[in-house]
MILOFI-6283 format. One line per field, with one value per residue (C-alpha): residue number from 1; residue in one letter; chain; x, y, z. Coordinates in Angstrom, 3 decimals, padded with zeros to 6 digits. Layout:
BEGIN
num <- (NUM, ...)
residuo <- (A, ...)
cadena <- (A, ...)
px <- (X, ...)
py <- (Y, ...)
pz <- (Z, ...)
//
This chain:
BEGIN
num <- (1, 2, 3, 4, 5, 6, 7, 8, 9, 10, 11, 12, 13, 14, 15, 16, 17, 18, 19, 20, 21, 22, 23, 24, 25, 26, 27, 28, 29, 30, 31, 32, 33, 34, 35, 36, 37, 38, 39, 40, 41, 42, 43, 44, 45, 46, 47, 48, 49, 50, 51, 52, 53, 54, 55, 56, 57, 58, 59, 60, 61, 62, 63, 64, 65, 66, 67, 68, 69, 70, 71, 72, 73, 74, 75, 76, 77, 78, 79, 80, 81, 82, 83, 84, 85, 86, 87, 88, 89, 90, 91, 92, 93, 94, 95, 96, 97, 98, 99, 100, 101, 102, 103, 104, 105, 106, 107, 108, 109, 110, 111, 112, 113, 114, 115, 116, 117, 118, 119, 120, 121, 122, 123, 124, 125, 126, 127, 128, 129, 130, 131, 132, 133, 134, 135, 136, 137, 138, 139, 140, 141, 142, 143, 144, 145, 146, 147, 148, 149, 150, 151, 152, 153, 154, 155, 156, 157, 158, 159, 160, 161, 162, 163, 164, 165, 166, 167, 168, 169, 170, 171, 172, 173, 174, 175, 176, 177, 178, 179, 180, 181, 182, 183, 184, 185, 186, 187, 188, 189, 190, 191, 192, 193, 194, 195, 196, 197, 198, 199, 200, 201, 202, 203, 204, 205, 206, 207, 208, 209, 210, 211, 212, 213, 214, 215, 216, 217, 218, 219, 220, 221, 222, 223, 224, 225, 226, 227, 228, 229, 230, 231, 232, 233, 234, 235, 236, 237, 238, 239, 240, 241, 242, 243, 244, 245, 246, 247, 248, 249, 250, 251, 252, 253, 254, 255, 256, 257, 258, 259, 260, 261, 262, 263, 264, 265, 266, 267, 268, 269, 270, 271, 272, 273, 274, 275, 276, 277, 278, 279, 280, 281, 282, 283, 284, 285, 286, 287, 288, 289, 290, 291, 292, 293, 294, 295, 296, 297, 298, 299, 300, 301, 302, 303, 304, 305, 306, 307, 308, 309, 310, 311, 312, 313, 314, 315, 316, 317, 318, 319, 320, 321, 322, 323, 324, 325, 326, 327, 328, 329, 330, 331, 332, 333, 334, 335, 336, 337, 338, 339, 340, 341, 342, 343, 344, 345, 346, 347, 348, 349, 350, 351, 352, 353, 354, 355, 356, 357, 358, 359, 360, 361, 362, 363, 364, 365, 366, 367, 368, 369, 370, 371, 372, 373, 374, 375, 376, 377, 378, 379, 380, 381, 382, 383, 384, 385, 386, 387, 388, 389, 390, 391, 392, 393, 394, 395, 396, 397, 398, 399, 400, 401, 402, 403, 404, 405, 406, 407, 408, 409)
residuo <- (M, A, D, W, F, L, I, R, L, P, R, V, P, G, G, N, A, S, W, L, I, A, D, S, R, G, A, A, T, G, A, P, Q, E, G, P, L, S, L, A, A, P, R, A, A, G, R, R, V, C, V, L, V, P, G, A, D, V, L, L, T, E, T, E, V, P, A, K, A, G, A, R, L, A, Q, L, V, P, Y, A, L, E, E, H, L, A, D, D, I, E, Q, L, H, F, A, I, G, R, R, A, G, D, S, S, P, A, P, V, A, V, V, A, R, S, L, L, Q, E, W, L, T, T, L, R, A, A, G, I, E, P, A, M, I, Y, A, D, S, D, L, L, P, E, N, P, G, Q, A, V, A, L, L, E, E, D, A, V, V, V, R, P, P, G, G, A, P, V, T, L, P, A, A, A, L, G, E, A, L, D, I, A, L, A, G, A, D, G, G, G, R, G, L, I, L, Y, T, G, A, A, E, W, Q, L, H, S, A, Q, V, E, A, A, R, A, N, F, D, G, I, K, V, Q, L, L, T, G, G, P, L, A, L, F, A, Q, Q, L, S, S, V, A, P, I, N, L, L, Q, G, S, Y, E, P, T, S, S, H, A, A, G, L, R, A, W, R, V, A, A, M, L, L, A, G, L, I, V, L, H, V, V, G, K, A, W, Q, L, H, S, L, H, S, K, E, H, Q, V, D, A, S, I, R, D, T, F, H, L, A, M, P, G, V, Q, S, T, A, D, A, R, H, R, M, E, Q, R, L, Q, S, A, R, G, A, G, Q, G, L, L, A, A, L, Q, A, L, S, Q, A, R, D, T, A, P, G, T, S, V, Q, A, L, T, F, R, D, G, T, L, D, L, K, L, S, V, R, D, A, A, S, L, D, R, V, S, Q, S, L, H, N, N, G, W, Q, A, S, L, T, G, G, S, N, A, G, S, A, Y, E, G, R, I, Q, V, R, P, G, G, T)
cadena <- (A, A, A, A, A, A, A, A, A, A, A, A, A, A, A, A, A, A, A, A, A, A, A, A, A, A, A, A, A, A, A, A, A, A, A, A, A, A, A, A, A, A, A, A, A, A, A, A, A, A, A, A, A, A, A, A, A, A, A, A, A, A, A, A, A, A, A, A, A, A, A, A, A, A, A, A, A, A, A, A, A, A, A, A, A, A, A, A, A, A, A, A, A, A, A, A, A, A, A, A, A, A, A, A, A, A, A, A, A, A, A, A, A, A, A, A, A, A, A, A, A, A, A, A, A, A, A, A, A, A, A, A, A, A, A, A, A, A, A, A, A, A, A, A, A, A, A, A, A, A, A, A, A, A, A, A, A, A, A, A, A, A, A, A, A, A, A, A, A, A, A, A, A, A, A, A, A, A, A, A, A, A, A, A, A, A, A, A, A, A, A, A, A, A, A, A, A, A, A, A, A, A, A, A, A, A, A, A, A, A, A, A, A, A, A, A, A, A, A, A, A, A, A, A, A, A, A, A, A, A, A, A, A, A, A, A, A, A, A, A, A, A, A, A, A, A, A, A, A, A, A, A, A, A, A, A, A, A, A, A, A, A, A, A, A, A, A, A, A, A, A, A, A, A, A, A, A, A, A, A, A, A, A, A, A, A, A, A, A, A, A, A, A, A, A, A, A, A, A, A, A, A, A, A, A, A, A, A, A, A, A, A, A, A, A, A, A, A, A, A, A, A, A, A, A, A, A, A, A, A, A, A, A, A, A, A, A, A, A, A, A, A, A, A, A, A, A, A, A, A, A, A, A, A, A, A, A, A, A, A, A, A, A, A, A, A, A, A, A, A, A, A, A, A, A, A, A, A, A, A, A, A, A, A, A, A, A, A, A, A, A, A, A, A, A, A, A, A, A, A, A, A, A, A, A, A, A, A, A)
px <- (029.025, 029.798, 030.861, 028.452, 028.656, 026.697, 025.702, 023.944, 022.137, 022.291, 019.355, 019.727, 019.372, 022.706, 024.705, 027.402, 026.667, 028.785, 029.717, 031.461, 032.636, 031.949, 032.538, 029.742, 029.388, 028.985, 032.460, 033.916, 036.989, 037.997, 037.143, 033.906, 034.251, 032.218, 031.575, 029.308, 027.659, 029.720, 032.793, 030.998, 029.760, 033.057, 033.350, 029.929, 030.958, 030.750, 029.258, 025.774, 024.654, 022.565, 021.340, 020.246, 017.758, 016.835, 014.649, 012.733, 011.306, 010.123, 007.392, 008.176, 005.113, 003.107, -000.458, -002.788, -003.985, -005.748, -003.394, -004.198, -004.263, -001.657, -001.183, -003.759, -001.579, -000.118, -003.652, -004.957, -002.083, -002.684, -006.324, -005.424, -003.085, -005.043, -006.640, -003.190, -001.763, -002.154, -001.412, -003.499, -002.530, -002.391, 000.623, 002.401, 004.455, 003.989, 006.777, 006.029, 008.605, 008.933, 006.329, 007.436, 004.411, 000.903, -000.532, 002.081, 001.547, 003.030, 005.952, 005.466, 007.557, 005.683, 007.312, 006.094, 006.284, 007.656, 010.488, 011.405, 011.423, 013.632, 016.167, 016.234, 016.636, 019.553, 021.276, 020.821, 022.064, 025.305, 025.468, 024.339, 021.641, 020.711, 019.693, 017.967, 016.959, 016.470, 015.534, 018.734, 016.730, 015.725, 019.399, 019.646, 020.510, 017.685, 018.170, 015.427, 016.096, 017.220, 016.301, 018.793, 019.313, 021.510, 022.231, 023.618, 024.122, 020.581, 018.543, 018.019, 016.681, 015.303, 014.159, 012.403, 012.604, 010.330, 009.215, 009.778, 012.426, 011.292, 013.303, 013.077, 015.021, 018.074, 016.399, 013.739, 016.256, 014.132, 011.107, 013.297, 014.422, 010.766, 010.009, 012.933, 011.215, 007.680, 006.098, 008.880, 007.480, 008.538, 009.669, 013.269, 015.195, 018.667, 019.672, 022.465, 023.310, 025.453, 026.772, 029.763, 032.223, 030.910, 027.283, 028.112, 029.876, 026.810, 024.104, 025.860, 024.374, 020.828, 021.542, 023.189, 020.229, 017.982, 020.280, 018.257, 015.236, 017.128, 018.621, 021.803, 022.994, 025.846, 027.373, 029.220, 031.195, 031.320, 034.556, 033.739, 029.972, 027.264, 027.889, 030.035, 027.343, 024.660, 026.816, 027.083, 023.298, 023.104, 023.797, 021.784, 018.524, 015.763, 015.098, 012.303, 013.494, 011.624, 012.268, 009.093, 006.294, 006.851, 010.172, 011.658, 015.126, 015.303, 017.838, 015.266, 012.817, 015.487, 016.227, 012.506, 012.262, 015.180, 013.494, 010.263, 012.185, 013.621, 010.166, 008.733, 011.374, 010.548, 006.862, 007.301, 008.736, 005.938, 002.907, 000.689, 001.441, 000.990, -002.648, -003.361, -001.479, -003.376, -006.687, -005.606, -004.183, -007.465, -009.326, -006.835, -007.052, -010.835, -010.511, -007.968, -010.111, -013.004, -010.680, -009.449, -013.016, -013.918, -010.952, -012.124, -015.618, -014.168, -012.132, -015.217, -017.386, -014.604, -014.273, -018.028, -019.812, -023.535, -023.433, -024.522, -024.294, -020.771, -021.844, -019.423, -017.284, -014.242, -016.124, -017.948, -014.766, -013.060, -015.877, -015.578, -011.800, -012.057, -014.308, -011.744, -008.715, -008.808, -006.971, -004.213, -001.458, 000.176, 002.527, 005.549, 003.691, 002.346, 005.814, 007.291, 004.609, 005.308, 009.031, 008.299, 005.854, 008.459, 010.669, 008.037, 008.294, 011.899, 012.215, 009.342, 009.811, 007.604, 006.659, 004.492, 002.714, 000.237, -000.983, -004.215, -006.640, -004.880, -004.982, -001.804, -002.219, 000.659, 001.777, 004.188, 006.323, 006.641, 007.710, 004.207, 000.649, 001.446, 004.149, 001.644, -000.742, 002.032, 002.696, -001.036, -001.302, 001.736, 000.175, -003.046, -001.206, 000.403, -003.009, -003.619, -006.460, -004.827, -007.091, -005.847, -007.282, -005.661, -002.858, -001.433, 001.657, 004.359, 007.039, 008.734, 007.263, 003.818, 002.462, -000.267, -002.014, -002.781, -004.771, -003.680, -005.718, -005.252, -006.998, -010.519, -011.333)
py <- (034.397, 036.851, 035.709, 035.677, 038.152, 036.595, 038.843, 037.585, 040.193, 039.902, 038.499, 041.204, 044.881, 046.657, 043.436, 042.800, 041.348, 038.576, 038.110, 035.736, 035.796, 032.644, 031.726, 031.082, 027.486, 028.590, 027.575, 030.025, 031.899, 033.154, 033.055, 034.631, 038.131, 040.031, 043.693, 046.660, 046.732, 049.787, 047.536, 045.028, 047.518, 047.983, 044.213, 043.974, 045.813, 043.617, 040.660, 039.193, 040.401, 037.910, 038.905, 036.374, 037.471, 035.608, 032.591, 033.226, 036.379, 034.631, 032.000, 029.331, 027.319, 025.843, 026.322, 024.664, 026.959, 026.264, 024.696, 027.291, 030.386, 032.011, 035.715, 035.619, 033.357, 036.295, 037.516, 034.127, 033.103, 035.669, 034.631, 030.938, 031.452, 034.101, 031.681, 030.417, 033.874, 035.992, 039.299, 041.248, 040.135, 043.790, 044.179, 041.126, 040.519, 037.191, 035.867, 032.809, 030.158, 027.818, 025.030, 021.502, 021.123, 022.462, 020.025, 020.752, 023.123, 026.573, 027.319, 030.685, 032.941, 035.415, 038.404, 041.651, 044.505, 046.835, 044.420, 043.890, 047.656, 048.089, 045.587, 047.333, 050.760, 049.520, 047.928, 050.939, 053.286, 051.276, 051.456, 047.868, 047.060, 043.347, 041.302, 038.745, 038.355, 034.863, 033.549, 031.915, 028.803, 028.374, 027.640, 024.776, 021.702, 019.297, 015.520, 013.258, 010.470, 012.305, 015.272, 018.164, 020.607, 023.628, 024.430, 027.884, 029.856, 031.225, 029.250, 025.805, 025.223, 021.810, 020.588, 017.188, 015.297, 016.962, 019.618, 023.321, 024.386, 025.509, 027.920, 027.614, 029.051, 026.974, 026.183, 024.267, 021.746, 018.875, 020.071, 020.508, 016.876, 015.849, 017.773, 015.984, 012.671, 013.788, 011.596, 008.991, 005.527, 003.110, 005.963, 006.313, 008.234, 009.668, 013.148, 015.394, 018.063, 021.076, 023.050, 024.857, 023.448, 025.608, 024.728, 021.020, 021.101, 022.751, 020.556, 017.257, 015.443, 016.263, 015.186, 011.952, 011.200, 011.317, 009.169, 006.024, 007.604, 008.006, 005.501, 007.521, 011.032, 012.562, 015.674, 018.159, 020.861, 024.245, 025.957, 029.277, 029.417, 028.371, 030.945, 028.575, 025.889, 028.340, 029.460, 025.862, 025.773, 028.895, 027.098, 023.938, 024.949, 027.462, 029.409, 031.978, 035.489, 038.003, 040.736, 040.300, 042.589, 046.164, 045.094, 043.738, 045.212, 048.121, 046.265, 043.578, 046.209, 047.716, 044.304, 043.829, 047.162, 046.259, 042.962, 044.768, 047.229, 044.335, 042.778, 046.088, 046.309, 042.788, 043.612, 046.601, 044.312, 041.767, 044.047, 041.778, 038.714, 040.908, 041.608, 037.922, 037.024, 039.605, 038.191, 034.694, 035.974, 037.706, 034.471, 032.578, 035.151, 034.887, 031.126, 031.379, 033.964, 031.505, 028.804, 031.092, 032.113, 028.427, 027.848, 030.731, 029.257, 025.855, 027.480, 029.366, 026.237, 024.296, 026.988, 027.535, 024.230, 024.481, 028.108, 028.136, 031.835, 033.174, 036.843, 039.058, 035.937, 037.805, 039.751, 036.659, 034.577, 037.404, 037.293, 033.497, 033.662, 036.485, 034.331, 031.524, 033.674, 032.722, 029.536, 031.459, 031.582, 028.587, 025.782, 027.993, 030.147, 027.029, 025.454, 028.655, 028.714, 025.028, 025.750, 028.402, 026.118, 023.307, 025.607, 025.582, 021.785, 020.515, 017.025, 017.472, 015.878, 015.671, 012.100, 012.954, 015.896, 016.504, 019.809, 020.107, 022.982, 025.242, 022.618, 021.081, 017.662, 016.805, 013.681, 014.656, 012.756, 014.615, 013.831, 013.787, 015.012, 018.349, 018.996, 018.336, 020.810, 023.462, 023.051, 023.430, 026.504, 028.139, 027.687, 029.197, 032.180, 032.829, 033.191, 029.571, 027.192, 024.095, 021.117, 018.046, 015.086, 012.215, 011.083, 007.992, 006.798, 005.293, 003.736, 006.457, 009.182, 010.438, 010.560, 013.020, 014.480, 018.164, 019.745, 023.307, 025.858, 029.578, 031.703, 032.765, 029.778)
pz <- (-025.569, -022.756, -019.304, -016.392, -013.529, -010.683, -007.743, -004.623, -002.550, 001.257, 003.217, 005.855, 004.806, 005.033, 004.732, 002.157, -001.263, -002.784, -006.438, -008.795, -012.421, -014.456, -018.082, -020.574, -019.319, -015.704, -014.510, -011.983, -013.243, -009.807, -006.130, -004.840, -003.419, -000.847, -000.099, -000.921, -004.354, -005.332, -005.503, -007.724, -010.328, -012.261, -012.749, -014.402, -017.579, -020.685, -018.821, -018.465, -015.053, -013.093, -009.634, -007.008, -004.353, -001.135, -001.842, 001.384, -000.258, -003.447, -003.629, -006.239, -007.163, -010.051, -011.231, -013.687, -016.472, -019.770, -022.298, -024.971, -022.778, -025.014, -024.418, -021.601, -019.480, -017.544, -016.779, -015.642, -013.363, -010.550, -010.214, -010.347, -007.368, -005.429, -002.958, -001.932, -001.224, 001.889, 000.138, -002.357, -005.862, -006.937, -004.621, -006.062, -009.198, -010.999, -013.241, -015.360, -016.226, -019.172, -019.337, -020.196, -022.496, -023.111, -020.555, -017.881, -014.930, -015.398, -013.041, -011.320, -009.093, -006.865, -005.158, -003.594, -006.098, -003.430, -002.641, -006.306, -006.850, -003.770, -005.158, -008.530, -006.920, -004.808, -007.810, -010.081, -007.362, -007.425, -011.245, -011.878, -014.477, -014.223, -017.246, -015.028, -011.399, -009.975, -006.541, -005.259, -004.308, -007.992, -008.814, -006.324, -008.447, -009.226, -009.096, -010.499, -007.980, -004.852, -002.732, -002.732, 000.145, 000.854, 004.511, 005.262, 008.442, 008.645, 006.092, 004.612, 001.088, 000.110, -003.317, -003.438, -006.752, -009.291, -006.792, -006.288, -003.752, -000.286, 001.882, 005.690, 008.638, 009.546, 012.875, 010.913, 009.541, 010.875, 008.895, 005.806, 006.108, 006.380, 003.163, 001.479, 002.302, 001.404, -001.238, -001.244, -001.970, 000.714, 002.973, 001.774, -000.855, -001.173, -000.059, -001.367, 001.211, 000.319, 003.284, 004.744, 007.264, 010.113, 009.399, 009.175, 012.519, 014.058, 012.491, 011.693, 014.695, 013.580, 010.004, 011.098, 013.360, 010.284, 008.123, 008.821, 007.106, 003.815, 001.401, 001.782, 002.591, 000.594, 002.170, -000.074, 001.779, -000.007, 000.929, -000.747, -000.299, -002.777, -005.553, -007.626, -007.250, -008.423, -011.372, -012.638, -013.140, -015.324, -018.593, -017.861, -016.154, -016.840, -013.623, -013.600, -014.424, -012.242, -014.816, -016.833, -017.909, -016.739, -015.174, -018.422, -019.095, -021.549, -023.681, -024.451, -025.689, -027.946, -029.457, -030.071, -031.885, -034.145, -035.006, -035.906, -038.101, -040.144, -040.409, -041.659, -044.430, -045.574, -045.436, -047.758, -050.462, -050.150, -050.036, -052.108, -050.001, -046.940, -047.832, -048.352, -045.175, -043.129, -044.258, -043.257, -039.996, -039.145, -039.740, -037.580, -034.772, -034.681, -034.409, -031.600, -029.798, -029.798, -028.414, -025.625, -024.790, -024.584, -022.241, -020.020, -019.915, -018.964, -016.186, -014.966, -014.869, -013.127, -010.447, -010.107, -010.855, -011.388, -012.582, -016.210, -017.116, -017.658, -017.729, -015.769, -015.179, -013.922, -011.218, -010.017, -009.860, -007.948, -005.392, -005.102, -004.750, -002.201, -000.020, -000.118, 000.717, 004.383, 003.439, 001.637, 004.267, 002.665, 003.646, 004.313, 006.865, 008.619, 008.802, 010.208, 012.902, 013.668, 013.989, 016.623, 018.431, 018.691, 020.753, 023.530, 023.907, 023.678, 022.278, 019.822, 016.405, 013.322, 012.417, 009.409, 007.816, 005.006, 003.587, 001.655, 001.017, 003.530, 006.334, 007.819, 009.487, 011.814, 013.607, 016.389, 018.873, 022.181, 025.722, 027.169, 026.646, 028.317, 025.695, 022.918, 024.544, 024.700, 020.971, 020.256, 022.519, 020.872, 017.420, 018.725, 020.221, 016.813, 015.135, 013.985, 014.747, 016.262, 017.026, 018.898, 016.983, 018.866, 021.117, 022.772, 024.614, 022.424, 024.607, 026.614, 024.362, 023.489, 019.929, 019.054, 016.064, 015.507, 012.685, 011.918, 009.995, 009.410, 012.032, 011.184, 008.923)
//
């Protein structure tokens, strides 16, 4: 099997890309290199080209869809997620990952179509045709018993056990550590933190201050950046390839045509069995169509309880989803607003948070009641509804609760 050629695009437009060559098992065969994409293009020849894009630009999530959705899965997923998204679904590209089973949620990656097209245009202008494009956060290792985080100069990525990775600004390291603990029974779990020497020197005090909340923190210093770490996951995990649907590589289509040509030759030699098989296939397709229609009806009744008629179901569900889109700014947007609000009240720390139905409930520790009010006012100024739901003195500090909703809801 061909070697991997792993390219990571810069987070900042105009910045340098970085790349690494790895063998078929994902082991690096040399040191990472950095520079303009034009220097990387000659090294891509004869290798499987995998491009990593900034995880902050790709939403990784899951959604429940009917178990037997089949070919309609790609059509159902955008509407299943629409109420959680701030942007028009027509402007977004949805890539679907591998499900663990028929009853499991479908993993989904969501990215702006304009941004994906911009990445492809930039790569092709440099002479690079990728076979797959992944969010870099999707290649952060997963550990079933511990949270895993990657701290870089300008971003921190955290993946709780069994959860999707979340990318935050490096300044929101405290919130990332809270996410790493979210859902831990008994309040503690281990943490594996990958970072560089410079980042560790800058943030070590904050990490060490949180050590008591974890069963243990293991720090792994990456001397050459995270590319080698990402490459190790290529042969063992199944990240979501953004190149699906209309963005699927041309080479995949050519392989599909060759497969159909072979099938057609076999079909010519088995014409009699073909007729019998087509009749059975038609019967089977009718049966499956009825099953899918039943699944759509179940989804419709679940989304709109009490409505018996399913006539014009799609239009009516679109209207219902459109009315609920006010809650679609999502957890990441709320956490980013909270990170900015904390800067207005030094010494503020997050004691607990929950997110449900577009509402973020916070328990904060601040210096005094005035600091809590400044945090609330900052959230309000950034377009959020922030309601103070309680507060009391706690030793030398002040503990308060704030409920945050998207503006206009």
